[in-house]
Every structure is written in structure tokens, then in C-alpha cells.
N, C-alpha and C positions, 0 to 999 in steps of 0.2 A: 174500870167501866162496866157497869150494870146493863145488862141487857133483858128486854122483854123475853117473856115466855115463846112468842111467836118468833123474835129474832132467833132464838136458840133452835127451834123445832127447823125454821127455814136453813140454817147453817147445817143443823142433822142432816136433813135430807139433801141437801148439796153434797156434804161428803160423803153419805151413802151412794149417791150415783155416780160421783167421781171417783169411788174405790171400785164400785161394781158394774158401774153401767146401768144404764135406764130399766132394760130388761129383768136383770138380777136383782137390782134393789127394788123393783115392783115385788118379784118372787117373795124377796125376802120380808117385805113389808106384809105382804098376805101371808106368809107363816107365822109371822110373830103378831097375832092379834091381841087385843087387850083382854078378850075372853067375856063372859056375861057372868051374871049374879053375884050375890055377895057371901065371897069365900069365908069371912068371918062367922057369918050366921052359918053356912052350910058345914062348914067343918064338925061343928056341935052336933050334926045329925051323924057322923062316923066316929066320931073322936068320944064322945062322952061315955059309951058304953065299952071302951077299951081300956085294959090296964096299961100301966107302962110296960108291962113285960110282953104284952101283945104288941104294944108298939115297936119295942127293940126287935123282937123276932120278925116281924114283918121288914123291917129297915135291913137285917141281916140278910134275909132271904132275897130282897131287891138287890143287895150287893153281891151275892153269889150267883144271882141271874143275869147282871150288867150285861143289858143289850146294848148298851151305847146307841141309844134311839137317835143322836144327833148325826149318825154317819151315812142317813140316807141322802139321794141323791134328788132334789127339789126341780121338777119339771114344768 
């Protein structure tokens, strides 16, 4: 059975509300916004001038710092 995108979106929102309740579902939707801009174009501004070693160094530093940003409380 093929569903339309609209049907899938409606079912997804229903599953979210059924699982979290209305208020927490709204908080979740507000927290996860699609963002803005053109990532593909913008990444060239910060990646084109970095070497692969620079990228690996930054990844290692992020792993060492691991702040686990998703452990916050959303109110």
C-alpha cells in the first residue's frame, strides 16, 4: 500500500502525540526544526580552507570533550 507524503506526516504526528502527549510532542517539534540556509554551499566556507589533518584533529577534540548535548531538559 503506497501512502502519500501527507498521510505519512499525519501518521507520524499522531504517533508522536500518542507516545509523548500533546505538550511534549509540541516541545519536541519546536526543538527539532529543519534549520535554515544551504548547508552544502555554506560548508565550503569553513571546510575548503582546512586540511584533512585539521578535520581529524577537530573530530578528536570533540570526542574528548563529549558534552552529550542531548541530555538537557526541555521545558
